[in-house]
C-alpha positions in Angstrom: -99.2 -13.1 73.4 -101.6 -10.9 71.4 -100.4 -9.5 68.0 -98.6 -6.2 68.2 -100.9 -3.2 67.5 -100.7 -1.5 64.1 -100.2 2.2 64.4 -100.6 4.5 61.3 -97.4 4.0 59.3 -96.0 6.3 56.6 -97.9 5.5 53.4 -94.8 5.9 51.3 -93.6 2.5 50.2 -91.1 3.5 47.6 -87.4 2.6 48.0 -85.8 4.7 50.7 -83.5 7.4 49.6 -80.1 7.8 51.2 -80.4 10.1 54.1 -78.2 12.9 55.1 -75.3 13.0 57.5 -75.9 13.5 61.2 -75.0 12.1 64.6 -74.1 8.7 65.7 -75.6 7.1 68.8 -72.6 8.4 70.7 -73.4 12.0 69.6 -70.3 12.4 67.4 -71.1 14.3 64.2 -70.1 12.6 61.0 -71.4 12.0 57.5 -73.3 8.8 57.2 -72.7 6.5 54.3 -75.6 5.4 52.1 -77.0 2.3 53.7 -76.2 3.3 57.2 -79.0 2.7 59.6 -80.5 5.0 62.2 -80.3 4.8 66.0 -83.5 5.0 68.0 -83.6 5.0 71.8 -86.2 5.7 74.5 -89.5 4.0 75.2 -91.9 6.0 73.0 -89.4 6.4 70.2 -88.5 2.7 69.9 -92.0 1.3 70.6 -93.5 3.6 67.9 -90.9 2.2 65.5 -91.7 -1.4 66.5 -95.4 -0.8 65.9 -94.7 0.8 62.4 -94.7 -1.9 59.7 -93.0 0.5 57.4 -89.9 0.6 59.7 -87.4 -2.2 59.3 -85.7 -3.0 62.6 -82.3 -4.4 62.2 -81.4 -4.9 65.9 -83.0 -4.3 69.2 -81.1 -4.0 72.5 -83.2 -4.1 75.6 -82.9 -4.5 79.4 -84.7 -7.2 81.2 -87.2 -4.7 82.6 -87.9 -3.3 79.1 -88.5 -6.8 77.7 -90.9 -7.4 80.5 -92.7 -4.1 79.8 -92.9 -4.9 76.1 -94.7 -8.2 77.0 -97.0 -6.5 79.5 -98.1 -4.0 76.8 -98.6 -6.6 74.1 -95.8 -5.4 71.9 -94.1 -8.2 69.9 -90.8 -6.9 68.4 -90.2 -8.0 64.8 -86.7 -9.1 65.9 -85.6 -11.0 69.0 -84.3 -8.5 71.6 -80.7 -8.8 72.8 -80.7 -8.6 76.6 -78.2 -6.0 77.9 -77.5 -4.2 81.1 -78.6 -0.6 81.4 -75.0 0.6 81.6 -74.2 -1.2 78.3 -76.9 0.9 76.6 -75.7 4.1 78.4 -72.2 3.5 77.1 -73.4 3.8 73.5 -75.1 7.2 74.1 -74.3 10.6 75.3 -74.2 11.2 79.0 -77.5 13.0 79.1 -79.4 10.5 76.9 -82.4 8.8 78.5 -82.7 5.3 76.9 -85.4 3.8 79.2 -84.0 0.4 78.5 -84.4 0.3 74.7 -82.2 1.0 71.7 -82.9 0.0 68.2 -80.8 0.0 65.0 -83.2 0.5 62.0 -83.4 1.4 58.3 -84.3 5.0 57.5 -88.0 5.4 56.5 -88.9 6.1 52.9 -88.9 9.8 52.0 -91.7 11.0 49.8 -91.2 13.6 47.1 -93.1 16.9 47.0 -95.3 15.6 44.2 -96.4 12.7 46.3 -97.8 14.8 49.1 -101.6 15.1 49.3 -102.7 18.6 48.1 -104.5 19.4 51.3 -104.1 20.1 54.9 -101.0 21.7 56.4 -97.3 21.1 55.9 -94.3 22.6 57.7 -91.3 23.8 55.8 -88.0 24.2 57.7 -85.4 26.6 56.4 -82.0 25.4 57.7 -83.1 24.6 61.2 -80.2 22.5 62.4 -80.8 21.8 66.1 -82.0 18.2 66.4 -83.9 19.0 69.7 -85.9 21.7 67.9 -86.6 19.6 64.8 -87.7 16.7 67.0 -90.0 18.9 69.0 -91.4 20.3 65.8 -92.1 16.8 64.5 -93.9 16.0 67.8 -96.0 19.1 67.4 -96.7 18.4 63.7 -98.0 14.9 64.7 -100.2 16.5 67.4 -101.8 18.9 64.9 -102.0 16.3 62.1 -99.6 18.1 59.8 -99.1 16.2 56.6 -95.4 16.4 56.3 -92.2 18.2 57.2 -90.2 19.6 54.2 -86.5 20.3 54.8 -83.3 20.5 53.0 -81.0 17.5 52.6 -78.1 19.7 53.8 -78.1 22.1 56.8 -80.6 20.0 58.7 -80.2 17.1 61.3 -80.5 13.5 60.4 -83.6 11.6 61.5 -81.8 9.6 64.2 -80.5 9.8 67.7 -81.4 13.0 69.6 -83.9 14.1 66.9 -85.8 10.8 67.1 -85.8 10.9 70.9 -87.1 14.5 71.0 -89.8 13.6 68.5 -91.1 10.9 71.0 -92.5 8.6 68.3 -93.7 11.3 65.9 -90.9 10.3 63.4 -93.1 7.2 62.6 -96.2 9.4 62.0 -95.0 12.5 60.0 -93.1 11.9 56.8 -90.0 14.0 56.1 -89.5 15.3 52.6 -85.9 15.9 51.8 -85.2 18.5 49.0 -82.0 19.8 47.5 -83.2 23.4 46.9 -85.8 24.9 49.2 -86.8 27.7 46.8 -87.6 25.2 44.1 -89.5 23.0 46.6 -91.6 26.0 47.7 -92.3 26.8 44.0 -93.4 23.1 43.6 -95.7 23.4 46.6 -97.1 26.6 45.2 -97.7 25.0 41.8 -99.7 22.3 43.6 -102.0 24.9 45.1 -100.3 25.4 48.5 -100.6 28.9 50.2 -97.1 29.7 51.4 -96.9 31.7 54.6 -93.4 32.5 56.1 -93.1 33.3 59.8 -91.1 36.5 60.4 -91.2 38.4 63.7 -90.8 41.7 61.8 -93.6 41.1 59.3 -96.5 43.7 59.4 -99.3 41.1 59.3 -100.5 39.0 62.2 -100.8 35.3 61.3 -104.1 35.1 63.1 -105.5 38.0 61.0 -104.7 36.4 57.6 -107.3 34.6 55.5 -105.6 31.2 55.8 -106.7 28.4 53.5 -105.7 24.8 52.8 -103.5 23.5 51.4 -101.2 25.6 53.6 -97.4 25.5 54.0 -96.0 27.3 57.1 -92.4 28.2 56.6 -90.1 28.6 59.6 -86.5 29.9 59.7 -83.6 29.0 61.9 -83.2 30.6 65.3 -81.4 33.9 65.1 -81.1 34.0 61.3 -84.8 33.6 60.5 -85.9 33.0 56.9 -83.3 33.4 54.2 -84.0 36.2 51.7 -84.9 34.0 48.8 -87.1 31.8 51.0 -89.1 34.8 52.2 -89.4 36.2 48.7 -90.8 32.9 47.5 -93.6 32.9 50.1 -97.0 34.3 49.2 -97.2 36.2 52.5 -95.0 36.9 55.5 -96.7 37.0 59.0 -95.7 37.4 62.6 -97.0 35.8 65.7 -98.6 38.7 67.7 -97.4 38.2 71.3 -98.7 40.4 74.1 -95.6 40.3 76.3 -92.3 42.2 76.2 -90.6 39.3 74.3 -91.8 39.2 70.7 -90.1 36.1 69.5 -90.3 32.4 70.5 -88.1 29.4 70.3 -88.7 27.9 66.8 -90.4 24.8 68.1 -92.7 26.9 70.3 -93.4 29.2 67.3 -94.3 26.1 65.2 -96.8 24.9 67.8 -98.5 28.3 68.1 -98.6 28.8 64.3 -100.1 25.3 63.8 -102.7 26.0 66.5 -103.7 29.3 64.7 -103.7 27.6 61.3 -105.7 24.6 62.3 -108.4 26.7 63.9 -108.5 28.9 60.8 -108.9 26.1 58.2 -110.8 23.5 60.1 
């Protein structure tokens, strides 16, 4: 069998920091103890983790069909898969979870500090976005537009496991997540490193596409409904809106992230 392909891993090889509380595989919210692993399920999510040498896999549960598909695609897991029936996997997840025959228990990935981020390109900053589906979709978009990192708070944000990982569809292995205790201080640290901070606000007078954007750039997004907190907005260099031609002038935050990244990438490429 050929060796498993090496996909671009996180470059952060420091000791992993304890991650924040979130959801178990069953979907029940709880605070996770330091040393707890993360749950990854779904074909793209799990195979991306298997192909990431920075990700330590503790346990791999797989159906017979999934094991066969892994072999067909030349993916050699770092641990021996435990053969299970599909209903045994489904019993460990929420009713709407699509596991596609794979579930892995793994260590969290190392989390870089603000000071370790390259002072170039684009990063996304999330201000208390708590929906794991939205954060996962944002991660997937960030990977598609080659964003350098996601910066988010250790509290008031979902853990990088379960639903978030599935929604990210493998992007969790490609885009590092920077966990900070205080977002305003993190924004100040980015600014000190030369980042141009632009907060998205549907009520802002300036159109994002009309701004003179430059790298390094941090796009700051607020939670659905609440938007950016006052101090977050005040810390940004500029506030800008997404100029939409239709009657609805705001987007789901993951869609807003995609459009903002498209505009920014065209402006600074």
